[in-house]
C-alpha positions as CSV (number, residue, x, y, z in Angstrom):
1,X,28.2,-0.3,-11.4
2,X,30.3,-3.1,-12.7
3,X,29.5,-6.8,-12.4
4,X,32.1,-7.0,-9.6
5,X,30.4,-4.2,-7.7
6,X,27.1,-6.0,-7.9
7,X,28.5,-9.2,-6.3
8,X,28.0,-9.8,-2.6
9,X,30.3,-11.6,0.0
10,X,29.2,-14.7,1.9
11,X,30.4,-16.4,5.0
12,X,31.6,-19.9,4.2
13,X,31.1,-21.1,7.8
14,X,27.3,-20.5,8.0
15,X,26.4,-19.4,4.5
16,X,25.1,-16.0,5.6
17,X,25.5,-12.8,3.5
18,X,27.9,-10.3,5.1
19,X,26.8,-7.2,6.8
20,X,28.6,-3.8,6.5
21,X,29.6,-1.8,9.6
22,X,31.8,1.1,10.3
23,X,34.9,1.4,12.5
24,X,35.7,4.9,14.0
25,X,39.2,5.5,15.2
26,X,40.0,8.1,17.8
27,X,43.1,9.8,19.2
28,X,43.5,11.9,22.4
29,X,44.5,15.5,21.7
30,X,46.6,15.6,24.8
31,X,48.2,12.2,25.6
32,X,47.9,10.7,22.2
33,X,46.1,7.5,23.3
34,X,44.4,5.7,20.4
35,X,41.1,3.9,20.5
36,X,38.4,2.6,18.1
37,X,34.7,1.8,18.3
38,X,32.6,-0.3,16.0
39,X,29.4,1.2,14.6
40,X,29.8,4.4,16.5
41,X,27.6,7.2,15.3
42,X,29.7,10.4,15.1
43,X,28.0,13.4,16.7
44,X,29.1,16.8,18.0
45,X,29.4,15.5,21.5
46,X,33.1,15.0,22.5
47,X,34.3,11.9,24.3
48,X,36.7,12.1,27.2
49,X,40.0,10.4,27.1
50,X,40.0,6.8,28.3
51,X,42.8,7.7,30.8
52,X,41.0,9.2,33.8
53,X,44.1,11.2,34.6
54,X,44.2,12.9,31.2
55,X,42.1,16.0,30.6
56,X,42.0,15.6,26.9
57,X,39.2,14.6,24.5
58,X,39.1,11.9,21.9
59,X,39.1,13.2,18.3
60,X,38.0,11.3,15.2
61,X,41.0,10.6,13.0
62,X,39.7,7.9,10.7
63,X,36.5,6.1,9.6
64,X,36.4,3.0,7.6
65,X,33.8,0.4,6.6
66,X,34.2,-3.3,7.4
67,X,32.3,-6.5,6.5
68,X,31.3,-9.1,9.0
69,X,29.2,-12.2,9.5
70,X,26.1,-11.4,11.6
71,X,26.1,-14.9,13.0
72,X,29.6,-16.2,13.4
73,X,32.0,-14.9,16.1
74,X,35.7,-14.1,16.2
75,X,37.7,-17.2,17.3
76,X,39.9,-15.2,19.6
77,X,37.3,-12.7,20.8
78,X,33.9,-14.4,21.2
79,X,32.2,-11.0,22.0
80,X,32.8,-9.5,18.5
81,X,31.6,-10.8,15.1
82,X,33.8,-12.6,12.5
83,X,35.3,-9.9,10.3
84,X,36.2,-10.4,6.6
85,X,39.4,-8.2,6.9
86,X,40.8,-10.3,9.7
87,X,39.7,-13.8,8.5
88,X,39.4,-13.5,4.7
89,X,39.7,-17.3,4.4
90,X,36.1,-17.6,5.8
91,X,34.6,-15.3,3.2
92,X,34.1,-15.5,-0.6
93,X,32.4,-13.5,-3.3
94,X,29.0,-15.0,-4.4
95,X,28.6,-16.2,-8.0
96,X,26.2,-14.2,-10.1
97,X,24.6,-10.9,-9.3
98,X,23.3,-9.9,-5.9
99,X,19.5,-9.1,-6.2
100,X,19.6,-6.8,-3.2
101,X,22.1,-4.5,-4.8
102,X,20.0,-4.5,-8.0
103,X,16.9,-3.6,-6.0
104,X,18.7,-0.7,-4.4
105,X,19.4,1.0,-7.7
106,X,17.0,3.7,-8.9
107,X,15.2,1.9,-11.7
108,X,12.1,3.9,-11.6
109,X,12.9,5.9,-14.7
110,X,12.9,2.9,-16.9
111,X,9.6,1.5,-15.5
112,X,7.0,1.3,-18.3
113,X,4.4,3.4,-16.4
114,X,6.8,6.1,-15.0
115,X,6.2,9.7,-16.1
116,X,9.3,11.6,-17.1
117,X,9.8,15.3,-17.7
118,X,8.4,17.1,-20.8
119,X,11.3,17.8,-23.2
120,X,12.8,21.3,-22.6
121,X,11.0,21.8,-19.3
122,X,13.2,23.2,-16.5
123,X,14.1,21.3,-13.3
124,X,12.6,23.1,-10.3
125,X,15.9,23.0,-8.3
126,X,18.8,23.1,-10.9
127,X,16.9,25.1,-13.6
128,X,18.6,22.8,-16.1
129,X,16.5,21.8,-19.2
130,X,15.4,18.3,-20.2
131,X,17.2,18.2,-23.5
132,X,16.5,15.8,-26.4
133,X,19.5,13.6,-27.2
134,X,20.3,11.2,-30.0
135,X,21.3,7.7,-29.0
136,X,24.9,8.2,-29.9
137,X,25.1,11.4,-27.8
138,X,24.2,9.8,-24.4
139,X,27.7,8.7,-23.4
140,X,29.2,12.1,-24.1
141,X,26.4,14.0,-22.3
142,X,27.4,16.4,-19.5
143,X,25.0,18.5,-17.3
144,X,26.6,21.6,-18.8
145,X,24.9,20.6,-22.1
146,X,21.5,21.2,-20.3
147,X,22.1,24.9,-19.9
148,X,18.7,26.3,-21.0
149,X,20.5,29.3,-22.6
150,X,22.5,27.1,-24.9
151,X,20.2,24.2,-25.6
152,X,19.5,23.4,-29.3
153,X,15.8,22.9,-29.9
154,X,15.0,19.7,-31.9
155,X,11.8,18.1,-33.1
156,X,11.0,15.2,-30.8
157,X,7.3,14.3,-31.4
158,X,6.9,11.1,-33.5
159,X,5.0,11.1,-36.7
160,X,1.3,10.6,-35.9
161,X,-1.3,8.5,-37.8
162,X,-4.7,9.8,-38.7
163,X,-7.4,9.0,-36.0
164,X,-4.8,7.2,-33.9
165,X,-6.2,8.8,-30.7
166,X,-9.7,7.6,-31.6
167,X,-8.5,4.1,-32.0
168,X,-6.6,4.2,-28.7
169,X,-9.8,5.4,-26.9
170,X,-11.9,2.7,-28.5
171,X,-9.4,0.0,-27.5
172,X,-9.3,1.4,-23.9
173,X,-13.1,1.4,-23.6
174,X,-13.3,-2.1,-25.0
175,X,-10.7,-3.3,-22.5
176,X,-12.6,-1.7,-19.6
177,X,-15.9,-3.4,-20.7
178,X,-14.2,-6.8,-20.9
179,X,-12.4,-6.2,-17.5
180,X,-15.7,-5.2,-15.8
181,X,-17.5,-8.2,-17.2
182,X,-14.8,-10.6,-16.0
183,X,-14.6,-8.9,-12.6
184,X,-18.4,-9.1,-12.2
185,X,-18.4,-12.8,-13.0
186,X,-15.6,-13.5,-10.6
187,X,-17.5,-11.7,-7.8
188,X,-20.7,-13.6,-8.5
189,X,-18.9,-16.9,-8.4
190,X,-17.0,-15.9,-5.2
191,X,-20.1,-14.8,-3.3
192,X,-22.3,-17.7,-4.5
193,X,-19.8,-20.2,-3.0
194,X,-19.3,-18.2,0.2
195,X,-20.9,-19.2,3.5
196,X,-21.8,-16.5,6.0
197,X,-19.9,-16.5,9.2
198,X,-22.0,-15.8,12.3
199,X,-25.8,-15.7,12.6
200,X,-28.5,-13.1,11.9
201,X,-31.5,-12.4,14.0
202,X,-32.6,-15.9,15.2
203,X,-36.3,-15.2,15.1
204,X,-36.3,-14.4,11.3
205,X,-36.0,-17.0,8.6
206,X,-34.9,-15.9,5.1
207,X,-37.7,-17.7,3.3
208,X,-40.3,-15.8,5.3
209,X,-39.1,-12.4,4.2
210,X,-40.4,-10.3,1.2
211,X,-38.9,-7.0,0.1
212,X,-42.3,-5.4,0.8
213,X,-41.6,-6.1,4.5
214,X,-38.7,-3.7,4.6
215,X,-39.3,-0.6,6.7
216,X,-39.8,2.8,5.1
217,X,-36.2,4.1,5.9
218,X,-34.6,1.0,4.2
219,X,-36.8,1.4,1.2
220,X,-35.8,5.0,0.8
221,X,-32.2,4.0,1.3
222,X,-32.4,1.5,-1.5
223,X,-33.4,4.3,-3.9
224,X,-29.8,5.6,-3.7
225,X,-28.0,8.5,-1.9
226,X,-26.2,11.6,-2.9
227,X,-24.5,12.2,0.5
228,X,-23.6,9.8,3.3
229,X,-23.2,6.8,1.1
230,X,-20.7,5.1,3.4
231,X,-23.0,5.3,6.3
232,X,-25.9,4.2,4.2
233,X,-23.8,1.2,3.1
234,X,-23.1,0.2,6.7
235,X,-26.8,0.3,7.5
236,X,-27.7,-1.8,4.4
237,X,-25.0,-4.4,5.0
238,X,-25.8,-4.9,8.7
239,X,-29.6,-4.9,8.0
240,X,-29.4,-7.6,5.3
241,X,-27.1,-9.8,7.3
242,X,-29.3,-9.5,10.4
243,X,-32.3,-10.8,8.5
244,X,-30.3,-13.8,7.2
245,X,-29.8,-12.8,3.5
246,X,-27.0,-14.9,1.8
247,X,-23.7,-13.4,0.7
248,X,-24.7,-13.7,-2.9
249,X,-28.0,-11.8,-2.3
250,X,-26.3,-9.1,-0.3
251,X,-23.7,-8.5,-2.9
252,X,-26.3,-8.3,-5.7
253,X,-28.5,-5.9,-3.7
254,X,-25.6,-3.7,-2.8
255,X,-24.3,-3.5,-6.4
256,X,-27.8,-2.5,-7.6
257,X,-28.1,0.1,-4.8
258,X,-24.6,1.6,-5.6
259,X,-25.6,2.1,-9.2
260,X,-28.4,4.4,-8.0
261,X,-26.0,6.6,-5.9
262,X,-24.8,9.9,-7.3
263,X,-21.9,9.4,-7.7
264,X,-21.5,5.6,-6.9
265,X,-19.0,4.5,-4.3
266,X,-15.8,3.0,-5.7
267,X,-16.0,-0.8,-6.4
268,X,-12.9,-1.4,-4.3
269,X,-14.5,0.2,-1.3
270,X,-17.7,-1.9,-1.8
271,X,-15.8,-5.1,-2.1
272,X,-13.7,-4.4,1.1
273,X,-16.9,-3.7,3.1
274,X,-18.6,-6.9,1.8
275,X,-15.5,-8.9,2.7
276,X,-15.4,-7.3,6.1
277,X,-19.1,-8.2,6.7
278,X,-18.7,-11.8,5.7
279,X,-15.8,-12.3,8.1
280,X,-17.7,-11.1,11.1
281,X,-18.7,-13.9,13.5
282,X,-20.6,-11.8,16.0
283,X,-24.1,-10.3,15.5
284,X,-24.0,-6.7,14.3
285,X,-27.4,-5.1,14.2
286,X,-27.9,-2.0,12.1
287,X,-28.0,1.3,14.1
288,X,-31.2,2.1,15.9
289,X,-33.5,4.7,14.5
290,X,-32.6,7.0,17.5
291,X,-29.0,7.3,16.1
292,X,-29.2,10.7,14.5
293,X,-26.0,10.2,12.6
294,X,-27.7,7.7,10.4
295,X,-31.4,7.7,9.4
296,X,-32.3,11.3,10.3
297,X,-29.0,12.7,9.0
298,X,-29.4,10.8,5.7
299,X,-32.9,12.1,5.2
300,X,-34.6,8.7,5.1
301,X,-36.5,8.9,8.4
302,X,-40.1,10.2,8.3
303,X,-41.5,10.9,11.7
304,X,-41.3,8.5,14.7
305,X,-40.9,4.8,14.1
306,X,-42.9,2.2,16.1
307,X,-39.8,0.1,16.7
308,X,-36.3,0.8,17.8
309,X,-34.5,-0.9,14.9
310,X,-35.3,-1.8,11.2
311,X,-34.8,-5.5,12.1
312,X,-37.6,-5.2,14.6
313,X,-39.9,-3.9,11.8
314,X,-39.1,-7.0,9.7
315,X,-39.6,-9.4,12.6
316,X,-43.0,-7.7,13.3
317,X,-44.0,-8.0,9.7
318,X,-43.1,-11.7,9.6
319,X,-45.1,-12.4,12.7
320,X,-48.1,-10.5,11.3
321,X,-47.8,-12.5,8.0
322,X,-47.9,-15.8,9.9
323,X,-51.1,-14.7,11.8
324,X,-52.8,-13.6,8.6
325,X,-51.9,-16.9,6.9
């Protein structure tokens, strides 16, 4: 595309960029009556002649594009838009390059992370080969030159350095370590400053709770899971929020728990679930023990529990601790 092709037209009355449409012209096959329609979608369905007395059909004789302002109206016909071909004095080419036209171009191939075909591999539809060219041959290239039966094989691999793959791997691992450390610090700072929305179980105060008060199923859950980790995460999150743990504490416990899972859940999923939890304003208790899709199915429930919900076990332990004290 030339620079002129990449310029757009603008309406000088309102400053809007022009929009393109299509005019379809018809002619009756019998009486010869002519008609035109704007933005008509041509289909196989035939239109009857506009003259009710004529038995003929309207046939498409011409299609052409036109440019118009989507806001301004024709001075003589208020029901139709202002067209550039009828009123060129109201339109002008914009200076510089139109970004929308640039964005419409297929620039994927030159993106730094785009994968392109292995040299001399064949295209699955055309069966043409991905040939290796010199810089000065690009302008003269024709698809006929990619005929796999006529292609000249050339060396295309660059000269390698000794142990360069090892160096690349070392740099990648170092980058990952530094990235993980920075990400972990950002998360700690984020959750330490965050305030929990909504309230937990009103009877329980955080300072009265010890980890030893957690019921057996929660203790087993905290040892990590091989299956059902997403369900386990939901139980853990709702349980900790219900007993009034802070966002920073919940994030830390969940991170340590996920490291014990085989394999761990993805960090992105963990973060999304934490953010979801901290946005909730209503009370969300963990599932009851009777919900077979959770504790029994995860293999962390031993026998029948004395309470309906793990939060009830903690509340009971807190009350018992107060009496003993």
